[in-house]
Backbone bond lengths (Angstrom), bond angles and torsions (degrees), N, CA, C in turn:
res aa  C-N    CA-C-N  psi(-1)  N-CA   C-N-CA  omega(-1)  CA-C   N-CA-C  phi
1 M - - - 1.460 - - 1.516 108.84 -
2 F 1.321 117.26 141.14 1.445 119.82 177.48 1.521 110.03 -142.14
3 K 1.335 115.23 159.13 1.455 121.46 176.45 1.514 107.27 -143.72
4 K 1.317 116.75 129.25 1.447 119.55 -174.61 1.514 110.70 -148.79
5 M 1.304 115.92 133.35 1.458 119.94 174.36 1.513 108.70 -72.39
6 L 1.311 116.57 136.71 1.454 120.83 -179.39 1.521 109.55 -76.68
7 Q 1.334 116.22 109.70 1.450 121.56 -176.13 1.533 112.12 -66.20
8 A 1.333 116.95 -22.50 1.466 120.46 -175.72 1.517 112.37 -62.35
9 V 1.333 118.01 -27.01 1.461 120.34 -176.13 1.525 112.21 -112.71
10 G 1.336 116.75 3.21 1.457 120.48 173.24 1.517 113.89 78.55
11 V 1.328 115.39 -169.75 1.456 122.28 -178.46 1.528 109.84 -61.90
12 G 1.326 115.35 137.07 1.461 119.66 -179.91 1.511 113.45 90.22
13 G 1.338 116.80 -1.60 1.459 120.81 178.52 1.513 111.43 -75.78
14 P 1.326 117.00 174.92 1.466 121.18 -178.10 1.524 111.62 -71.20
15 S 1.309 115.25 157.59 1.462 121.35 173.04 1.521 108.07 -109.41
16 V 1.331 115.75 166.37 1.466 120.06 178.95 1.517 108.66 -135.41
17 D 1.328 115.74 129.98 1.454 122.67 173.30 1.525 107.17 -115.17
18 A 1.324 117.53 131.58 1.463 121.54 174.12 1.523 108.36 -124.17
19 V 1.304 115.95 129.63 1.463 121.59 -178.21 1.518 108.66 -126.41
20 L 1.327 117.04 123.59 1.462 121.83 175.54 1.529 108.96 -88.12
21 S 1.303 116.41 127.38 1.467 119.44 176.00 1.521 110.93 -81.93
22 N 1.329 117.40 -19.36 1.456 121.64 171.76 1.524 108.76 -143.77
23 D 1.333 116.41 120.06 1.466 119.92 177.67 1.519 111.12 -98.42
24 T 1.333 116.47 7.66 1.458 122.29 176.49 1.518 109.06 -126.05
25 A 1.331 116.43 131.11 1.461 121.35 -179.19 1.519 108.84 -145.59
26 R 1.328 115.03 -179.49 1.457 121.45 176.88 1.520 109.21 -127.06
27 P 1.329 117.69 158.93 1.458 119.68 174.89 1.532 110.77 -54.70
28 G 1.322 116.62 136.19 1.453 121.20 -177.42 1.510 113.69 85.68
29 G 1.336 117.20 -4.79 1.459 121.68 179.05 1.512 111.62 -96.44
30 A 1.321 116.62 -145.65 1.466 120.51 -178.77 1.518 109.98 -156.66
31 V 1.330 114.50 157.68 1.460 122.68 172.22 1.525 107.33 -107.42
32 F 1.332 117.03 128.52 1.458 122.45 -175.72 1.528 110.75 -113.14
33 G 1.321 115.42 158.21 1.451 120.63 176.17 1.502 111.12 170.55
34 E 1.333 116.17 -161.38 1.452 120.82 177.75 1.525 110.07 -148.50
35 V 1.308 114.87 149.74 1.461 122.60 176.42 1.519 107.93 -111.52
36 R 1.323 116.86 130.81 1.464 122.00 175.94 1.517 107.78 -114.90
37 V 1.320 116.54 116.96 1.458 120.95 -175.21 1.521 108.82 -127.46
38 G 1.334 116.95 144.94 1.461 120.43 178.21 1.514 111.81 142.64
39 G 1.347 115.28 -159.02 1.451 120.87 178.37 1.508 114.15 83.47
40 A 1.347 117.84 13.97 1.465 119.84 178.87 1.527 110.01 -70.31
41 S 1.311 115.82 156.57 1.461 119.89 -178.94 1.527 112.38 -74.59
42 T 1.345 116.50 -19.56 1.467 121.09 178.18 1.524 109.52 -133.53
43 D 1.327 116.47 174.00 1.464 120.12 176.44 1.528 110.25 -57.05
44 T 1.328 115.08 142.54 1.471 120.52 -176.98 1.518 110.22 -133.16
45 E 1.321 115.99 136.94 1.454 122.21 173.51 1.530 108.41 -105.11
46 I 1.322 114.85 107.30 1.466 119.82 177.65 1.523 107.57 -94.26
47 Q 1.307 115.82 118.21 1.454 120.17 -175.22 1.518 112.92 -79.21
48 Q 1.333 116.62 -34.09 1.466 118.61 -174.77 1.520 110.56 -164.48
49 V 1.329 115.15 142.81 1.464 121.92 170.94 1.531 106.81 -124.05
50 V 1.336 116.40 120.48 1.459 121.76 -174.64 1.522 109.94 -124.73
51 L 1.323 115.98 132.51 1.462 122.14 174.94 1.522 108.47 -109.79
52 T 1.334 115.73 135.52 1.462 120.37 -177.41 1.521 110.13 -132.76
53 L 1.332 115.26 127.92 1.460 120.87 171.50 1.530 107.30 -84.28
54 V 1.330 116.89 119.15 1.461 121.32 -173.90 1.530 110.63 -123.68
55 A 1.335 115.14 160.14 1.459 121.47 177.88 1.519 109.31 -145.40
56 E 1.323 115.48 155.48 1.455 121.03 177.35 1.529 108.64 -90.68
57 V 1.340 116.37 125.99 1.458 122.49 -171.74 1.525 109.70 -123.30
58 E 1.327 115.88 138.51 1.460 120.89 176.47 1.522 108.73 -85.43
59 I 1.320 117.57 125.51 1.461 121.49 -179.66 1.519 112.55 -115.65
60 G 1.288 117.94 -1.10 1.465 122.27 179.41 1.506 109.19 175.93
61 D 1.326 115.90 -177.66 1.458 120.33 179.83 1.526 110.65 -61.56
62 D 1.325 115.62 118.91 1.468 122.50 177.02 1.525 112.64 58.80
63 E 1.321 118.06 25.46 1.460 121.02 177.73 1.523 109.31 -128.88
64 K 1.317 115.40 126.62 1.455 121.22 -178.48 1.524 109.82 -132.05
65 R 1.323 115.82 149.44 1.455 121.27 178.54 1.523 110.29 -132.86
66 V 1.312 115.86 147.68 1.457 121.40 172.68 1.522 107.51 -86.55
67 M 1.325 117.00 119.79 1.455 121.99 -174.62 1.524 110.57 -126.11
68 P 1.347 117.96 149.69 1.463 121.06 -178.37 1.523 113.18 -82.13
69 L 1.335 115.33 143.71 1.456 122.01 170.05 1.530 110.65 -101.51
70 Q 1.326 115.53 -36.64 1.467 121.39 -176.86 1.521 108.94 -156.94
71 Q 1.324 116.44 144.45 1.463 121.18 -179.63 1.525 109.57 -136.76
72 V 1.323 115.69 137.13 1.464 121.47 -178.17 1.521 109.41 -135.15
73 T 1.324 117.11 129.25 1.468 122.09 172.88 1.522 107.99 -91.04
74 V 1.340 116.37 120.26 1.461 120.10 -174.22 1.525 112.92 -104.60
75 A 1.334 118.38 -11.74 1.470 120.66 177.68 1.525 109.02 -158.26
76 E 1.338 115.55 146.08 1.460 122.09 175.91 1.520 109.14 -142.79
77 E 1.338 115.37 146.39 1.466 121.52 176.27 1.524 111.19 48.80
78 L 1.305 116.31 59.26 1.464 122.54 -177.50 1.531 109.37 -102.59
79 H 1.328 116.46 118.77 1.466 121.26 178.42 1.522 109.24 -98.40
80 L 1.344 115.44 128.00 1.460 121.01 178.46 1.519 109.60 -123.94
81 A 1.331 114.77 129.74 1.460 119.34 174.86 1.529 109.19 -73.28
82 G 1.338 116.33 164.46 1.457 120.63 178.70 1.520 111.93 -54.59
83 E 1.331 116.32 133.87 1.467 124.51 -179.95 1.523 113.63 68.90
84 E 1.333 119.45 0.75 1.471 121.84 -179.74 1.529 110.52 -80.11
85 Y 1.334 115.50 144.23 1.465 122.58 175.32 1.523 109.34 -117.18
86 H 1.316 115.29 149.41 1.465 120.25 177.56 1.523 108.16 -135.22
87 T 1.342 116.21 132.59 1.464 121.56 -179.95 1.520 110.14 -105.18
88 I 1.325 116.38 129.93 1.461 121.99 -176.09 1.525 109.11 -122.15
89 P 1.335 118.31 111.88 1.475 119.59 174.91 1.528 109.89 -71.57
90 F 1.329 116.29 151.48 1.462 118.18 179.47 1.522 110.82 -147.77
91 S 1.310 114.72 159.52 1.463 123.00 168.07 1.519 107.27 -139.65
92 V 1.315 116.22 131.20 1.460 122.11 178.16 1.525 107.69 -111.29
93 P 1.336 118.77 112.71 1.467 120.58 179.10 1.519 111.35 -61.25
94 V 1.313 116.04 140.54 1.468 121.80 175.33 1.528 107.38 -98.72
95 P 1.322 118.94 118.82 1.468 121.00 -178.93 1.526 112.14 -58.47
96 W 1.324 116.25 150.26 1.456 120.31 176.92 1.519 111.70 -59.20
97 E 1.337 116.21 -30.99 1.463 120.34 -178.18 1.534 113.16 -86.66
98 A 1.312 117.13 7.19 1.466 119.79 -178.96 1.526 110.53 -57.22
99 P 1.314 118.06 139.35 1.466 121.04 -178.99 1.518 111.89 -71.31
100 I 1.305 115.50 152.04 1.457 122.61 175.53 1.525 108.54 -80.41
101 T 1.312 116.92 133.11 1.469 120.11 178.56 1.517 112.79 -115.79
102 T 1.323 117.21 -18.73 1.462 120.69 -173.14 1.526 109.97 -136.08
103 V 1.328 116.99 130.86 1.465 122.56 177.32 1.518 108.54 -130.53
104 F 1.332 116.39 123.40 1.461 121.80 -178.44 1.525 111.63 52.58
105 G 1.335 116.33 38.14 1.450 121.59 177.25 1.509 114.93 82.35
106 E 1.324 118.43 -1.32 1.456 122.59 -178.67 1.525 110.30 -104.28
107 T 1.320 117.02 136.46 1.457 121.66 177.66 1.520 110.09 -79.21
108 L 1.329 116.60 129.98 1.455 121.00 177.07 1.526 109.07 -71.68
109 R 1.299 116.70 126.47 1.459 121.52 179.37 1.531 109.85 -59.22
110 G 1.334 116.23 127.90 1.460 121.17 178.30 1.515 114.46 102.62
111 M 1.345 118.22 -8.66 1.463 120.88 -178.38 1.524 111.37 -98.04
112 H 1.342 116.70 123.32 1.457 122.35 -177.75 1.523 109.24 -136.35
113 L 1.320 116.67 104.92 1.459 123.05 178.07 1.517 109.13 -125.63
114 G 1.321 116.13 155.17 1.448 119.49 176.74 1.516 112.06 -170.64
115 V 1.323 115.11 170.25 1.462 122.13 176.03 1.521 108.28 -106.61
116 S 1.330 116.14 124.42 1.454 122.20 178.50 1.524 109.27 -108.58
117 T 1.323 116.58 146.18 1.462 122.17 178.57 1.527 109.33 -114.61
118 Q 1.321 115.88 129.95 1.459 121.76 175.90 1.525 108.51 -119.11
119 V 1.324 115.81 131.00 1.469 121.75 -179.81 1.524 108.27 -121.93
120 A 1.324 116.37 123.74 1.466 121.77 179.00 1.525 108.65 -98.45
121 V 1.342 115.58 118.27 1.461 122.28 178.77 1.525 108.11 -132.47
122 A 1.326 116.93 131.29 1.468 121.57 177.07 1.519 111.41 53.95
123 K 1.345 114.40 42.99 1.469 122.05 176.31 1.527 113.61 64.13
124 A 1.313 116.27 20.80 1.462 120.76 174.97 1.522 108.12 -125.77
125 V 1.332 116.28 148.84 1.457 120.90 -179.06 1.510 108.95 -112.71
126 D 1.313 115.95 128.74 1.451 121.28 178.99 1.528 107.88 -116.50
127 T 1.309 117.33 123.28 1.455 121.83 -178.27 1.520 110.46 -90.98
128 S 1.305 116.00 127.20 1.456 120.52 -178.29 1.517 110.51 -80.25
129 D 1.337 114.88 178.68 1.458 120.63 169.83 1.526 108.77 -64.82
130 L 1.323 114.65 173.01 1.458 119.69 -174.95 1.520 110.53 -119.93
131 D 1.341 116.15 134.65 1.461 121.73 176.34 1.525 109.59 -94.78
132 P 1.336 118.15 120.73 1.469 119.68 177.46 1.527 111.58 -61.21
133 V 1.318 115.93 144.79 1.462 123.24 178.09 1.526 108.24 -126.82
134 H 1.318 116.32 139.66 1.465 122.17 -179.82 1.523 109.51 -109.27
135 I 1.334 116.47 131.92 1.462 122.01 179.24 1.524 108.31 -112.99
136 E 1.326 116.14 119.12 1.457 121.64 178.93 1.525 110.31 -94.42
137 P 1.337 118.21 156.08 1.469 120.59 -178.75 1.525 112.25 -66.23
138 L 1.322 115.18 151.57 1.451 121.49 169.74 1.527 109.33 -68.85
139 D 1.334 115.95 161.30 1.464 119.60 176.20 1.528 111.37 -60.37
140 S 1.331 116.96 -25.12 1.463 121.07 179.42 1.524 112.27 -83.84
141 Q 1.316 117.81 -16.94 1.461 121.80 -179.96 1.522 112.62 -95.19
142 L 1.312 116.16 -37.37 1.460 120.75 -174.05 1.532 113.58 -58.04
143 P 1.352 119.93 -40.61 1.470 118.76 -179.00 1.522 113.74 -62.44
144 V 1.324 117.95 -29.01 1.463 120.89 178.24 1.532 109.50 -68.00
145 I 1.330 115.66 -46.30 1.467 120.23 178.68 1.521 110.44 -64.03
146 K 1.313 115.86 -43.60 1.460 120.49 -179.23 1.525 111.40 -61.51
147 A 1.338 116.69 -39.63 1.462 120.30 -179.97 1.525 111.21 -63.91
148 L 1.331 117.22 -41.14 1.462 119.96 177.59 1.527 110.93 -63.24
149 L 1.328 116.61 -42.19 1.462 120.26 177.03 1.526 110.79 -64.09
150 D 1.321 115.65 -40.32 1.467 120.77 177.67 1.523 111.53 -59.06
151 L 1.330 116.07 -37.12 1.456 120.94 -178.63 1.526 112.33 -74.80
152 G 1.326 116.33 -9.41 1.451 120.21 178.57 1.511 114.74 105.74
153 A 1.341 117.69 1.47 1.457 120.22 175.36 1.526 109.03 -70.30
154 R 1.327 116.07 150.77 1.462 120.97 178.60 1.522 109.17 -125.00
155 V 1.314 116.61 139.42 1.454 120.27 179.45 1.523 109.56 -70.18
156 K 1.320 115.91 126.76 1.456 122.65 177.28 1.518 109.66 -88.81
157 E 1.311 117.27 -57.51 1.455 123.62 177.18 1.522 107.68 -170.78
158 A 1.315 116.73 178.33 1.460 121.62 175.21 1.522 107.67 -136.26
159 E 1.330 116.15 153.94 1.454 120.20 178.60 1.516 109.78 -151.27
160 L 1.330 114.91 157.03 1.458 121.51 175.40 1.519 108.05 -104.20
161 E 1.332 116.07 124.11 1.457 122.48 -178.95 1.527 109.61 -104.26
162 H 1.322 115.84 132.62 1.454 120.89 177.68 1.524 109.28 -75.44
163 G 1.319 117.53 129.40 1.452 121.67 -179.95 1.517 111.36 135.86
164 H 1.338 115.56 -174.89 1.450 121.68 -179.99 1.526 110.26 -122.90
165 I 1.313 115.94 149.13 1.458 121.57 176.38 1.521 107.86 -86.03
166 H 1.297 116.85 122.57 1.463 121.90 -176.14 1.524 111.12 -57.96
167 G 1.324 115.55 129.09 1.456 120.56 175.21 1.516 115.29 80.46
168 T 1.313 117.76 4.50 1.465 121.20 -179.10 1.521 109.73 -117.88
169 P 1.345 118.81 120.27 1.470 120.32 178.31 1.524 110.48 -57.45
170 Q 1.318 116.08 129.72 1.462 120.56 -172.41 1.516 109.48 -148.94
171 Q 1.333 117.19 133.04 1.458 122.58 -178.83 1.525 111.95 -96.50
172 L 1.305 117.52 -42.48 1.465 120.83 -179.17 1.531 110.36 -77.83
173 P 1.334 117.80 152.19 1.467 121.01 -179.78 1.522 113.00 -82.66
174 F 1.322 117.60 19.57 1.459 121.70 177.93 1.514 109.03 -154.86
175 Y 1.320 116.51 166.37 1.461 122.63 -178.98 1.519 108.20 -141.13
176 Q 1.332 115.22 160.55 1.458 120.92 -178.49 1.526 110.96 -100.11
177 E 1.314 116.13 140.33 1.456 122.18 169.39 1.526 108.44 -120.07
178 I 1.335 116.62 119.79 1.457 121.90 174.30 1.526 106.37 -98.26
179 E 1.314 116.79 116.31 1.456 122.11 -174.10 1.531 110.52 -97.44
180 F 1.338 115.17 133.85 1.461 122.36 -179.21 1.525 110.37 -120.76
181 F 1.339 116.06 141.81 1.454 120.10 162.31 1.531 106.81 -71.83
182 P 1.329 119.43 141.50 1.464 120.70 -176.37 1.523 111.85 -71.21
183 P 1.335 117.39 158.89 1.464 120.29 173.10 1.528 110.46 -59.91
184 A 1.313 115.95 154.00 1.470 120.64 -175.89 1.520 111.85 -58.01
185 Q 1.331 117.23 -34.12 1.466 119.81 -177.04 1.525 112.88 -69.22
186 L 1.348 116.72 -13.93 1.461 120.27 178.62 1.526 112.08 -105.91
187 A 1.318 117.21 2.95 1.460 120.82 -179.92 1.519 110.09 -58.66
188 G 1.338 115.45 135.02 1.450 120.28 -178.21 1.506 113.40 90.50
189 R 1.342 116.32 -16.26 1.463 119.87 178.17 1.526 111.42 -113.02
190 V 1.322 116.41 -37.23 1.466 121.89 178.13 1.526 108.09 -122.47
191 E 1.320 116.45 126.10 1.459 121.12 -176.56 1.526 112.69 -83.83
192 E 1.323 116.41 -40.39 1.464 121.31 -173.96 1.516 109.70 -158.73
193 I 1.317 115.76 149.89 1.467 121.89 176.17 1.519 108.06 -121.30
194 E 1.324 117.00 132.59 1.460 121.51 178.31 1.528 108.99 -120.40
195 L 1.322 115.34 136.49 1.459 122.19 -177.66 1.519 109.86 -122.16
196 T 1.335 116.13 128.69 1.460 121.82 177.75 1.522 109.72 -126.85
197 F 1.331 116.55 131.67 1.459 122.51 172.42 1.522 109.16 -109.06
198 V 1.318 116.66 136.60 1.459 121.66 166.68 1.525 105.68 -123.89
199 A 1.320 115.98 99.63 1.465 121.29 -175.14 1.522 110.51 -90.82
200 H 1.312 115.62 152.92 1.456 123.44 174.22 1.520 107.22 -147.35
201 P 1.319 119.41 171.57 1.469 120.12 -173.62 1.522 114.63 -57.24
202 D 1.333 118.08 -30.82 1.461 121.05 -174.98 1.526 113.98 -94.50
203 G 1.305 117.85 -11.79 1.455 118.95 -177.37 1.508 112.28 170.09
204 I 1.336 115.68 -161.09 1.468 120.80 -178.04 1.527 110.19 -137.18
205 D 1.322 114.50 143.79 1.458 121.65 166.88 1.522 107.04 -97.90
206 I 1.319 115.96 134.82 1.460 121.65 -179.41 1.520 108.18 -119.55
207 V 1.322 115.62 125.41 1.460 121.36 177.30 1.523 107.95 -117.94
208 L 1.334 115.78 123.45 1.458 122.51 179.07 1.522 109.25 -112.54
209 Q 1.298 116.31 139.41 1.463 120.98 175.40 1.516 108.37 -133.12
210 A 1.323 116.23 131.43 1.459 121.52 177.31 1.524 108.38 -124.69
211 D 1.322 116.69 121.10 1.459 121.50 176.21 1.522 108.56 -81.32
212 K 1.331 115.65 123.33 1.460 121.50 -175.28 1.524 111.07 -101.59
213 R 1.306 115.83 145.00 1.465 121.54 173.29 1.525 107.87 -93.17
214 G 1.315 116.43 128.18 1.463 121.22 -179.73 1.513 112.54 -73.57
215 G 1.326 114.45 166.06 1.452 120.89 177.68 1.511 111.03 -111.19
216 M 1.328 115.64 -160.29 1.454 120.00 -178.04 1.519 112.22 -62.77
217 F 1.348 116.44 -35.90 1.455 120.21 -176.67 1.530 113.31 -114.50
218 T 1.325 116.83 6.65 1.462 119.83 -179.28 1.520 110.43 -129.89
219 P 1.334 117.34 138.52 1.468 119.81 -179.77 1.519 111.77 -79.40
220 D 1.334 115.57 165.85 1.454 119.40 171.26 1.526 108.91 -62.83
221 G 1.312 116.68 158.38 1.459 120.14 179.47 1.505 111.11 -173.70
222 E 1.308 116.03 -166.77 1.456 121.09 179.49 1.512 109.52 -142.02
223 A 1.304 115.58 150.03 1.459 122.65 174.81 1.518 107.87 -112.96
224 I 1.308 116.10 134.56 1.460 121.26 -178.03 1.525 109.10 -121.02
225 G 1.322 115.80 123.65 1.461 121.36 -179.50 1.510 111.70 -115.12
226 R 1.327 116.67 144.73 1.464 122.12 -179.32 1.521 109.61 -128.59
227 L 1.316 114.84 143.49 1.459 120.11 178.92 1.524 109.05 -154.84
228 R 1.313 117.07 139.09 1.469 121.71 176.35 1.525 108.34 -122.81
229 R 1.321 115.83 132.98 1.459 122.05 179.91 1.531 109.23 -137.65
230 S 1.326 116.46 149.07 1.459 119.18 166.63 1.517 107.16 -71.62
231 H 1.326 116.73 163.15 1.465 119.37 -179.76 1.520 110.78 -60.53
232 E 1.335 116.49 -40.51 1.465 119.67 -179.38 1.521 111.10 -67.29
233 E 1.335 116.93 -42.28 1.465 119.77 178.56 1.523 110.97 -62.33
234 A 1.325 116.19 -40.62 1.461 119.71 -178.07 1.524 111.77 -63.91
235 V 1.326 116.00 -36.71 1.468 120.20 179.86 1.528 110.79 -64.46
236 H 1.341 117.13 -35.11 1.465 121.25 -173.69 1.527 113.39 -100.42
237 T 1.309 118.13 5.16 1.462 121.39 178.58 1.537 110.49 -77.16
238 D 1.320 115.91 141.83 1.466 120.93 174.62 1.526 107.28 -83.26
239 W 1.333 116.15 85.43 1.454 120.66 -174.96 1.519 112.29 -70.15
240 H 1.308 117.21 -27.73 1.463 119.65 177.47 1.531 109.76 -60.18
241 A 1.336 116.06 -46.76 1.464 120.20 179.54 1.523 111.27 -68.76
242 E 1.333 116.88 -43.75 1.470 121.36 -178.71 1.525 110.79 -59.07
243 L 1.325 116.51 -49.78 1.455 120.51 -175.05 1.525 112.01 -73.82
244 T 1.327 117.43 -34.60 1.461 120.36 175.94 1.520 110.31 -59.45
245 H 1.329 116.22 -48.66 1.462 120.78 -179.31 1.528 110.74 -64.40
246 W 1.330 116.34 -42.82 1.473 119.60 -177.52 1.520 111.18 -64.68
247 L 1.315 117.20 -46.47 1.452 120.89 -177.99 1.526 111.54 -65.06
248 E 1.324 117.44 -39.57 1.456 119.73 177.68 1.525 110.37 -66.26
249 S 1.345 116.50 -38.51 1.463 120.11 177.57 1.523 110.60 -63.53
250 V 1.319 115.97 -41.88 1.468 120.58 179.40 1.523 110.52 -63.60
251 A 1.325 116.26 -43.20 1.461 120.52 -175.45 1.518 112.91 -68.98
252 T 1.339 117.13 -26.05 1.464 120.14 -174.25 1.518 113.61 -109.95
253 S 1.334 118.20 -14.53 1.464 120.38 -174.09 1.515 111.66 -83.68
254 H 1.343 116.46 142.69 1.461 122.66 174.55 1.519 110.33 -120.67
255 E 1.335 116.07 12.61 1.465 119.88 -179.30 1.521 109.82 -78.46
256 S 1.337 116.99 154.97 1.459 121.52 178.10 1.511 111.67 -79.56
257 G 1.323 117.42 -16.41 1.456 119.51 178.15 1.507 110.49 -159.33
258 I 1.339 118.73 131.54 1.454 122.12 178.47 1.510 108.76 -140.38
259 H 1.310 116.55 161.85 1.461 121.03 170.05 1.507 106.72 -109.65
260 G 1.318 115.89 117.31 1.449 121.35 -176.22 1.509 112.60 -74.67
261 H 1.307 115.32 175.38 1.455 123.47 -179.41 1.523 110.96 -63.09
262 G 1.312 116.90 141.52 1.454 121.53 173.26 1.509 114.39 69.71
263 G 1.343 117.61 22.97 1.452 119.10 175.95 1.515 114.10 88.93
264 I 1.334 119.18 6.61 1.459 120.51 176.27 1.518 107.91 -75.73
265 H 1.307 116.74 108.23 1.458 121.02 178.44 1.522 108.68 -78.80
266 T 1.318 116.04 124.84 1.454 120.87 -173.35 1.515 110.88 -129.34
267 H 1.318 116.04 140.77 1.457 119.41 167.43 1.516 109.66 -138.65
268 H 1.321 114.26 157.26 1.460 121.32 -175.97 1.512 109.94 -110.13
269 V 1.320 116.00 141.66 1.459 122.26 177.09 1.517 107.40 -126.60
270 H 1.325 117.28 125.11 1.452 121.40 -179.13 1.519 110.65 -98.29
271 E 1.318 115.34 153.94 1.463 122.90 179.21 1.518 110.54 50.41
272 H 1.322 115.55 52.68 1.463 119.81 -175.11 1.520 111.86 -75.23
273 H 1.305 115.14 149.65 1.461 122.92 174.38 1.521 107.07 -133.10
274 G 1.330 116.79 85.97 1.462 119.57 -173.88 1.509 109.12 90.37
275 H 1.307 116.50 176.88 1.452 122.90 -174.92 1.525 109.90 -89.83
276 P 1.367 118.49 111.91 1.453 120.60 -176.52 1.517 113.85 -68.88
277 E 1.318 116.34 -14.96 1.455 119.03 -177.33 1.519 112.35 -86.40
278 H 1.316 118.06 -5.22 1.453 121.19 -171.55 1.519 111.40 -106.55
279 E 1.321 114.91 132.12 1.450 120.40 175.04 1.518 107.70 -96.58
280 E 1.330 117.10 105.75 1.458 120.86 -173.18 1.519 111.96 -76.62
281 E 1.336 115.50 143.96 1.443 122.56 173.62 1.521 107.70 -124.97
282 R 1.314 117.99 143.32 1.457 121.27 -176.58 1.513 111.23 -121.83
283 S 1.315 117.24 45.03 1.461 119.92 176.66 1.507 108.61 -134.75
284 G 1.336 115.66 154.58 1.450 119.08 178.91 1.504 109.89 153.30
285 P 1.338 117.33 158.49 1.457 121.17 -175.02 1.512 112.88 -83.28
286 G 1.320 115.05 141.58 1.450 119.27 163.68 1.508 115.74 76.81
287 M 1.295 116.53 146.96 1.455 122.38 175.11 1.507 108.18 -120.48
288 G 1.325 116.69 136.25 1.460 119.82 179.75 1.499 110.78 -128.33
289 G 1.321 116.46 167.08 1.458 121.46 178.34 1.506 110.30 -105.40
290 M 1.317 116.50 152.81 1.451 122.35 179.61 1.510 109.93 -72.02
291 I 1.333 115.65 135.74 1.453 120.90 178.83 1.518 107.84 -117.90
292 A 1.316 117.94 122.11 1.456 120.92 -177.81 1.514 110.08 -70.13
293 A 1.331 115.40 133.34 1.462 120.37 176.83 1.511 107.80 -145.68
294 G 1.318 118.22 129.24 1.453 120.83 -177.43 1.507 111.79 -119.74
295 A 1.343 114.82 166.91 1.451 120.04 -178.73 1.521 111.61 -78.58
296 G 1.318 116.95 -23.80 1.451 119.20 178.46 1.514 114.49 85.71
297 G 1.357 116.87 -9.17 1.452 120.21 175.27 1.512 113.50 66.07
298 L 1.331 119.57 31.00 1.452 121.32 -178.60 1.522 110.40 -79.49
299 A 1.309 116.69 138.95 1.458 120.59 178.97 1.520 109.13 -82.73
300 V 1.335 115.82 88.97 1.464 119.64 -175.07 1.514 112.56 -100.16
301 G 1.315 118.29 -6.20 1.448 119.38 -179.84 1.511 108.96 174.34
302 A 1.318 116.84 175.20 1.450 120.62 -179.83 1.505 110.41 -130.94
303 V 1.326 115.57 141.38 1.460 122.08 175.56 1.513 106.81 -128.90
304 G 1.316 117.02 122.24 1.455 120.07 179.61 1.514 112.80 57.76
305 G 1.323 117.59 31.81 1.450 121.39 178.13 1.513 114.36 82.94
306 M 1.339 117.82 2.10 1.455 120.82 -179.41 1.519 110.16 -109.69
307 V 1.306 116.70 147.30 1.457 120.64 179.57 1.516 109.74 -75.44
308 V 1.325 116.39 120.83 1.458 120.98 -176.78 1.512 111.24 -60.88
309 G 1.320 117.94 -43.54 1.456 120.77 -178.16 1.516 112.65 -56.82
310 E 1.341 116.84 -39.91 1.451 119.83 -179.51 1.516 111.25 -67.51
311 M 1.343 117.33 -36.75 1.451 120.01 179.89 1.518 110.97 -70.32
312 L 1.308 116.84 -35.33 1.452 119.71 178.04 1.515 111.32 -72.49
313 D 1.307 117.56 -22.83 1.455 121.24 -176.32 1.519 112.82 -75.28
314 G 1.337 118.57 -23.82 1.455 120.89 179.91 1.513 111.50 70.46
315 D 1.351 115.59 -156.35 1.460 120.71 -177.03 1.518 113.24 -88.72
316 E 1.347 117.27 -18.16 1.452 120.55 -176.80 1.514 110.32 -107.15
317 E 1.309 116.03 142.37 1.456 120.77 177.46 1.513 109.30 -90.02
318 E 1.344 115.85 129.84 1.453 121.28 179.07 1.517 109.04 -127.30
319 G 1.322 117.62 157.80 1.451 121.41 177.15 1.502 110.81 -76.37
320 E 1.314 117.02 165.50 1.444 121.15 177.83 1.517 110.24 -69.72
321 V 1.322 114.53 157.73 1.454 119.53 -177.45 1.521 110.46 -68.74
322 D 1.316 117.57 125.61 1.452 123.10 174.14 1.520 106.99 -94.11
323 E 1.357 116.70 99.32 1.451 120.46 -172.27 1.522 111.95 -66.83
324 E 1.331 118.27 -33.80 1.467 119.51 178.82 1.517 110.40 -66.59
325 E 1.340 116.36 -42.27 1.463 119.66 178.99 1.523 110.28 -65.90
326 L 1.329 116.71 -40.69 1.456 120.86 178.22 1.518 111.11 -61.26
327 A 1.322 117.30 -46.59 1.457 121.34 -179.31 1.525 110.97 -61.96
328 E 1.326 116.38 -42.22 1.460 120.18 -178.34 1.526 111.11 -64.59
329 E 1.342 116.45 -42.52 1.463 118.97 -176.56 1.524 111.58 -71.66
330 L 1.332 117.83 -41.67 1.464 119.80 177.49 1.523 110.84 -64.80
331 S 1.339 116.33 -36.96 1.462 119.76 177.82 1.514 111.02 -63.03
332 E 1.342 116.79 -41.17 1.461 120.40 178.69 1.521 111.32 -63.07
333 E 1.333 115.72 -37.15 1.473 119.67 178.56 1.532 110.17 -62.97
334 M 1.338 116.43 -42.75 1.455 119.68 -179.33 1.511 111.64 -67.45
335 E 1.340 117.08 -38.12 1.456 120.22 -179.45 1.529 111.74 -66.92
336 E 1.351 116.19 -32.44 1.451 119.78 177.98 1.517 111.79 -63.28
337 E 1.336 116.29 -25.28 1.448 120.58 178.67 1.521 113.12 -78.86
């Protein structure tokens, strides 16, 4: 919840309160709430009230921007008498491709999403503070993450990359990479595992990337796997078996192209410089700064006998997410634009 005097109209201008009735949603769902605006000392003409679901996106080395996922206009040409308040209910759709920010109650380090409110008064736009929003995995996505955790992989961090994944239908101008430390049994053979979901109403595309360590006669490289499933198929897939076979194939294969177990199409790229599967784009609004956020290592559940919180925590200890500080900093980034 936030309350802020609209600086565009000076002292005595209207204030705005925005309250989210749910700060947790899933891809394809929505965030609900209401905006209460008014209380000015004189009559006020509010031209527009706009709510935007935004996220922090990496667009280059050490450069991040706050970019929109969805935008909804909830009021236009609203006349308010002096001291009058008006309450506006709203729902902001969450795109199917929205990134996951929370797994088993733990915030993924590096994920920053929120709903921002913009109010246009007297031909000026004043950007409000930002309410953090948490996106949980779909039932079709969670088993893939759980299987990796079961195998002993640990979440390192997650990030949003600006660009498109080659050959994968994509609506948003960015995609998520969830980075894992490899299971202990693959140490020395696989450096890192990256997982990307591109969800849509009928199913999900899954892109896996494993960074390989070269040997005496083989260079370093990466293996990229692709798989498409309907939501129902994904729920009933034995991901433990699929991923075990794929990772072992990646760790031991020296072929330039293979088809992995269960339809995972895989190819290997040696001496890689960046992700060959990604079509980079270098345009977009606003520049933002990275805000550190950690899982906190809380024991919120167990998968395969391992504490989920510890696996999400990775090798470095971080403090818990300060949502007020996060909202304030992301809001400042948007106002600078």
